[in-house]
VEXLUMVEX-457919 format. One record per atom (N, C-alpha, C, O): residue number from 1; z, y, x; atom name. Coordinates in pm, 1 decimal. Layout:
N
NUM | Z | Y | X | CA .
...
This chain:
68
1 | -1451.3 | 1193.8 | -152.9 | N .
1 | -1332.2 | 1160.8 | -111.2 | CA .
1 | -1399.3 | 1055.9 | 13.6 | C .
1 | -1512.8 | 1012.8 | 33.9 | O .
2 | -1265.0 | 1039.6 | 84.9 | N .
2 | -1308.9 | 983.0 | 221.3 | CA .
2 | -1295.3 | 824.3 | 174.6 | C .
2 | -1248.5 | 784.4 | 67.9 | O .
3 | -1349.4 | 743.6 | 284.6 | N .
3 | -1350.7 | 605.8 | 264.6 | CA .
3 | -1182.7 | 564.6 | 270.8 | C .
3 | -1141.6 | 475.2 | 196.8 | O .
4 | -1089.9 | 636.3 | 364.0 | N .
4 | -944.1 | 602.6 | 359.4 | CA .
4 | -884.1 | 618.1 | 248.3 | C .
4 | -805.1 | 534.9 | 203.7 | O .
5 | -922.9 | 756.8 | 174.4 | N .
5 | -879.7 | 774.1 | 44.9 | CA .
5 | -896.8 | 682.5 | -62.5 | C .
5 | -806.0 | 636.3 | -131.6 | O .
6 | -1035.2 | 655.8 | -73.9 | N .
6 | -1084.7 | 555.1 | -175.8 | CA .
6 | -995.5 | 435.6 | -141.5 | C .
6 | -935.7 | 390.0 | -238.9 | O .
7 | -973.7 | 375.5 | -25.5 | N .
7 | -914.9 | 255.8 | -3.4 | CA .
7 | -768.0 | 255.8 | -31.9 | C .
7 | -711.2 | 158.0 | -80.5 | O .
8 | -705.5 | 372.0 | 0.5 | N .
8 | -586.4 | 401.7 | -44.9 | CA .
8 | -539.6 | 382.4 | -224.2 | C .
8 | -442.9 | 321.4 | -269.8 | O .
9 | -627.6 | 444.3 | -284.1 | N .
9 | -636.7 | 411.2 | -413.5 | CA .
9 | -651.1 | 270.2 | -478.3 | C .
9 | -606.3 | 227.1 | -584.6 | O .
10 | -726.8 | 211.8 | -382.4 | N .
10 | -753.7 | 60.9 | -399.0 | CA .
10 | -606.1 | 0.6 | -396.0 | C .
10 | -553.2 | -52.8 | -493.5 | O .
11 | -549.2 | 15.8 | -275.7 | N .
11 | -430.1 | -62.9 | -270.3 | CA .
11 | -333.1 | -16.8 | -346.7 | C .
11 | -238.0 | -92.1 | -367.8 | O .
12 | -333.9 | 105.8 | -400.8 | N .
12 | -219.2 | 157.7 | -490.6 | CA .
12 | -241.2 | 64.9 | -623.9 | C .
12 | -148.0 | 3.7 | -676.0 | O .
13 | -367.0 | 62.0 | -669.7 | N .
13 | -390.1 | -31.0 | -795.3 | CA .
13 | -365.5 | -157.0 | -776.0 | C .
13 | -312.3 | -218.2 | -868.6 | O .
14 | -396.9 | -225.4 | -655.2 | N .
14 | -376.9 | -353.9 | -671.8 | CA .
14 | -259.4 | -383.8 | -623.5 | C .
14 | -239.9 | -505.3 | -622.6 | O .
15 | -145.6 | -300.2 | -569.9 | N .
15 | -1.2 | -330.3 | -562.4 | CA .
15 | 75.8 | -310.1 | -708.7 | C .
15 | 180.5 | -362.7 | -746.5 | O .
16 | -5.4 | -222.6 | -773.7 | N .
16 | 45.0 | -192.3 | -907.4 | CA .
16 | 24.9 | -298.3 | -996.5 | C .
16 | 119.8 | -326.0 | -1069.8 | O .
17 | -80.8 | -365.3 | -1006.3 | N .
17 | -90.4 | -503.8 | -1066.2 | CA .
17 | -28.2 | -598.9 | -1025.8 | C .
17 | 42.6 | -666.1 | -1100.9 | O .
18 | -42.0 | -622.6 | -902.4 | N .
18 | 39.9 | -730.0 | -850.6 | CA .
18 | 214.3 | -767.1 | -883.0 | C .
18 | 276.3 | -870.2 | -909.1 | O .
19 | 252.1 | -615.1 | -863.8 | N .
19 | 382.7 | -616.8 | -882.6 | CA .
19 | 413.0 | -575.9 | -1026.3 | C .
19 | 528.3 | -534.5 | -1038.0 | O .
20 | 353.1 | -576.0 | -1120.8 | N .
20 | 390.9 | -510.8 | -1271.7 | CA .
20 | 455.4 | -389.7 | -1273.7 | C .
20 | 548.0 | -368.3 | -1351.9 | O .
21 | 409.1 | -296.1 | -1182.9 | N .
21 | 470.3 | -148.0 | -1165.9 | CA .
21 | 372.6 | -51.3 | -1249.9 | C .
21 | 259.7 | -87.7 | -1283.0 | O .
22 | 425.5 | 74.1 | -1281.1 | N .
22 | 358.9 | 156.6 | -1318.0 | CA .
22 | 318.9 | 259.8 | -1209.3 | C .
22 | 379.0 | 249.9 | -1102.3 | O .
23 | 228.7 | 354.4 | -1221.6 | N .
23 | 169.3 | 425.8 | -1134.8 | CA .
23 | 265.7 | 498.0 | -1071.7 | C .
23 | 263.9 | 505.6 | -948.8 | O .
24 | 365.3 | 562.4 | -1148.2 | N .
24 | 478.1 | 666.3 | -1103.6 | CA .
24 | 562.0 | 565.3 | -1029.5 | C .
24 | 578.1 | 611.6 | -916.5 | O .
25 | 618.9 | 456.5 | -1039.7 | N .
25 | 677.2 | 351.6 | -963.7 | CA .
25 | 623.0 | 304.2 | -840.0 | C .
25 | 695.9 | 270.5 | -746.8 | O .
26 | 494.3 | 300.1 | -835.2 | N .
26 | 422.0 | 262.3 | -717.5 | CA .
26 | 432.7 | 387.4 | -613.0 | C .
26 | 477.5 | 372.1 | -499.4 | O .
27 | 387.5 | 510.6 | -662.7 | N .
27 | 394.6 | 631.2 | -597.3 | CA .
27 | 538.4 | 657.2 | -527.3 | C .
27 | 556.3 | 701.1 | -413.7 | O .
28 | 625.4 | 623.8 | -611.3 | N .
28 | 758.6 | 682.3 | -581.1 | CA .
28 | 787.9 | 572.7 | -464.3 | C .
28 | 841.9 | 617.3 | -363.0 | O .
29 | 755.9 | 424.9 | -468.7 | N .
29 | 773.6 | 353.1 | -359.7 | CA .
29 | 711.7 | 389.1 | -229.5 | C .
29 | 763.1 | 403.9 | -118.6 | O .
30 | 580.2 | 400.3 | -272.9 | N .
30 | 516.8 | 464.2 | -138.0 | CA .
30 | 550.8 | 552.9 | -80.0 | C .
30 | 543.6 | 555.3 | 42.9 | O .
31 | 601.3 | 659.1 | -157.0 | N .
31 | 655.1 | 785.1 | -96.4 | CA .
31 | 779.4 | 796.5 | -9.6 | C .
31 | 803.0 | 872.4 | 84.4 | O .
32 | 865.6 | 684.3 | -75.5 | N .
32 | 997.9 | 650.4 | -7.3 | CA .
32 | 989.6 | 569.6 | 123.2 | C .
32 | 1081.0 | 574.9 | 205.5 | O .
33 | 903.3 | 510.9 | 137.7 | N .
33 | 876.5 | 412.1 | 279.6 | CA .
33 | 749.1 | 462.0 | 349.5 | C .
33 | 699.6 | 395.7 | 440.6 | O .
34 | 686.0 | 598.1 | 301.1 | N .
34 | 555.6 | 592.9 | 380.7 | CA .
34 | 423.2 | 521.4 | 395.4 | C .
34 | 337.3 | 521.5 | 483.6 | O .
35 | 435.9 | 460.2 | 278.8 | N .
35 | 346.8 | 323.6 | 288.0 | CA .
35 | 172.5 | 394.3 | 284.2 | C .
35 | 76.2 | 338.8 | 337.1 | O .
36 | 168.4 | 498.2 | 224.9 | N .
36 | 28.4 | 576.1 | 209.9 | CA .
36 | -4.6 | 598.5 | 352.9 | C .
36 | -105.5 | 545.8 | 399.9 | O .
37 | 69.3 | 669.3 | 421.9 | N .
37 | 47.1 | 689.1 | 589.6 | CA .
37 | 21.1 | 570.5 | 662.0 | C .
37 | -61.3 | 576.0 | 753.2 | O .
38 | 97.2 | 429.0 | 627.3 | N .
38 | 79.4 | 341.4 | 699.8 | CA .
38 | -58.5 | 272.8 | 676.3 | C .
38 | -116.9 | 217.0 | 769.1 | O .
39 | -118.5 | 279.3 | 527.1 | N .
39 | -211.4 | 231.5 | 511.8 | CA .
39 | -335.4 | 293.6 | 550.3 | C .
39 | -430.0 | 218.6 | 574.4 | O .
40 | -351.8 | 424.1 | 560.4 | N .
40 | -462.0 | 551.8 | 614.0 | CA .
40 | -454.2 | 491.1 | 771.7 | C .
40 | -557.5 | 458.0 | 829.8 | O .
41 | -331.5 | 480.7 | 830.0 | N .
41 | -346.0 | 472.9 | 970.5 | CA .
41 | -393.4 | 341.3 | 997.8 | C .
41 | -460.1 | 341.8 | 1101.3 | O .
42 | -383.6 | 212.0 | 937.2 | N .
42 | -443.1 | 123.0 | 964.3 | CA .
42 | -521.9 | 78.8 | 867.3 | C .
42 | -499.5 | -30.4 | 815.2 | O .
43 | -638.8 | 167.2 | 824.0 | N .
43 | -752.5 | 161.8 | 754.3 | CA .
43 | -849.3 | 55.7 | 835.1 | C .
43 | -904.0 | -36.4 | 774.4 | O .
44 | -860.7 | 69.3 | 931.5 | N .
44 | -982.2 | -8.1 | 1006.3 | CA .
44 | -932.9 | -161.8 | 1017.5 | C .
44 | -1017.8 | -249.8 | 1003.7 | O .
45 | -819.5 | -191.0 | 1038.3 | N .
45 | -771.8 | -330.6 | 1015.5 | CA .
45 | -767.2 | -408.3 | 887.2 | C .
45 | -803.2 | -524.5 | 868.4 | O .
46 | -708.2 | -308.8 | 789.5 | N .
46 | -664.2 | -357.1 | 645.0 | CA .
46 | -776.7 | -363.9 | 558.8 | C .
46 | -783.1 | -456.1 | 477.5 | O .
47 | -858.0 | -286.4 | 565.2 | N .
47 | -976.2 | -262.9 | 492.6 | CA .
47 | -1076.9 | -425.5 | 505.9 | C .
47 | -1147.6 | -461.0 | 411.6 | O .
48 | -1068.9 | -488.6 | 605.4 | N .
48 | -1129.8 | -617.0 | 615.2 | CA .
48 | -1047.3 | -731.7 | 580.9 | C .
48 | -1079.4 | -849.1 | 599.1 | O .
49 | -936.9 | -689.0 | 529.0 | N .
49 | -843.8 | -838.7 | 476.2 | CA .
49 | -881.0 | -842.4 | 302.3 | C .
49 | -940.7 | -760.7 | 232.3 | O .
50 | -833.6 | -940.8 | 277.8 | N .
50 | -832.6 | -968.0 | 139.5 | CA .
50 | -724.9 | -909.0 | 52.4 | C .
50 | -616.3 | -888.1 | 106.5 | O .
51 | -737.7 | -883.5 | -56.9 | N .
51 | -597.4 | -834.4 | -141.1 | CA .
51 | -471.7 | -877.2 | -149.0 | C .
51 | -369.3 | -809.8 | -160.8 | O .
52 | -489.1 | -1036.5 | -139.4 | N .
52 | -349.0 | -1104.1 | -113.3 | CA .
52 | -282.7 | -1050.8 | 22.5 | C .
52 | -163.7 | -1020.5 | 31.2 | O .
53 | -366.0 | -1044.0 | 116.5 | N .
53 | -286.3 | -993.5 | 268.9 | CA .
53 | -272.2 | -837.9 | 254.2 | C .
53 | -210.9 | -772.2 | 338.3 | O .
54 | -319.7 | -792.8 | 165.7 | N .
54 | -276.2 | -636.2 | 191.6 | CA .
54 | -144.7 | -614.1 | 101.3 | C .
54 | -53.0 | -539.0 | 134.4 | O .
55 | -148.1 | -691.5 | -20.5 | N .
55 | 4.8 | -695.8 | -94.7 | CA .
55 | 122.0 | -730.7 | 1.4 | C .
55 | 223.9 | -663.1 | 15.5 | O .
56 | 92.5 | -844.1 | 63.9 | N .
56 | 176.3 | -909.7 | 169.5 | CA .
56 | 225.5 | -821.1 | 265.5 | C .
56 | 347.0 | -814.3 | 284.3 | O .
57 | 126.9 | -734.8 | 345.0 | N .
57 | 132.0 | -662.4 | 444.5 | CA .
57 | 245.5 | -527.6 | 388.9 | C .
57 | 352.6 | -495.5 | 440.4 | O .
58 | 185.1 | -474.8 | 282.4 | N .
58 | 266.4 | -349.9 | 217.0 | CA .
58 | 412.8 | -412.5 | 201.2 | C .
58 | 502.7 | -360.1 | 266.9 | O .
59 | 443.8 | -525.2 | 115.2 | N .
59 | 567.4 | -617.1 | 114.5 | CA .
59 | 645.9 | -588.5 | 261.2 | C .
59 | 752.1 | -527.4 | 273.2 | O .
60 | 572.7 | -643.5 | 360.4 | N .
60 | 634.5 | -656.0 | 479.0 | CA .
60 | 676.2 | -523.1 | 558.2 | C .
60 | 773.2 | -524.7 | 634.0 | O .
61 | 620.4 | -439.7 | 543.4 | N .
61 | 622.1 | -276.7 | 585.9 | CA .
61 | 732.3 | -229.5 | 515.8 | C .
61 | 818.5 | -181.9 | 589.7 | O .
62 | 763.8 | -226.7 | 366.4 | N .
62 | 855.4 | -175.3 | 300.3 | CA .
62 | 974.5 | -275.1 | 337.9 | C .
62 | 1085.5 | -223.3 | 350.5 | O .
63 | 965.7 | -379.4 | 352.4 | N .
63 | 1092.3 | -451.5 | 397.8 | CA .
63 | 1161.6 | -425.3 | 544.3 | C .
63 | 1283.4 | -418.6 | 560.5 | O .
64 | 1054.2 | -410.2 | 658.3 | N .
64 | 1097.6 | -366.9 | 768.0 | CA .
64 | 1145.8 | -208.2 | 769.6 | C .
64 | 1202.6 | -160.7 | 867.9 | O .
65 | 1123.6 | -148.9 | 677.3 | N .
65 | 1159.1 | -1.0 | 672.9 | CA .
65 | 1262.9 | 18.9 | 569.6 | C .
65 | 1283.3 | 136.0 | 537.6 | O .
66 | 1328.1 | -67.5 | 514.9 | N .
66 | 1438.3 | -68.3 | 409.2 | CA .
66 | 1583.0 | -90.8 | 497.3 | C .
66 | 1618.5 | -191.2 | 559.1 | O .
67 | 1642.3 | 19.5 | 482.8 | N .
67 | 1767.8 | 1.4 | 565.3 | CA .
67 | 1850.4 | -93.4 | 485.5 | C .
67 | 1940.3 | -143.3 | 553.2 | O .
68 | 1846.9 | -128.8 | 374.5 | N .
68 | 1945.8 | -214.1 | 321.8 | CA .
68 | 1947.7 | -339.8 | 390.3 | C .
68 | 2028.2 | -426.9 | 357.3 | O .
């Protein structure tokens, strides 16, 4: 698997744990807001940050792309 793929899995697992979600819920959320594509496209910057920053960044990305 690519380093981006491994990082995406890491992000999914960390987000799942931080938000007390199950895998299906995280995958649905990431799919609804194209979070996986965002993470892969920003891999070079994101993989150098800490877990808390990644969680906050994903939350900010979802909030910015939530039409509600």
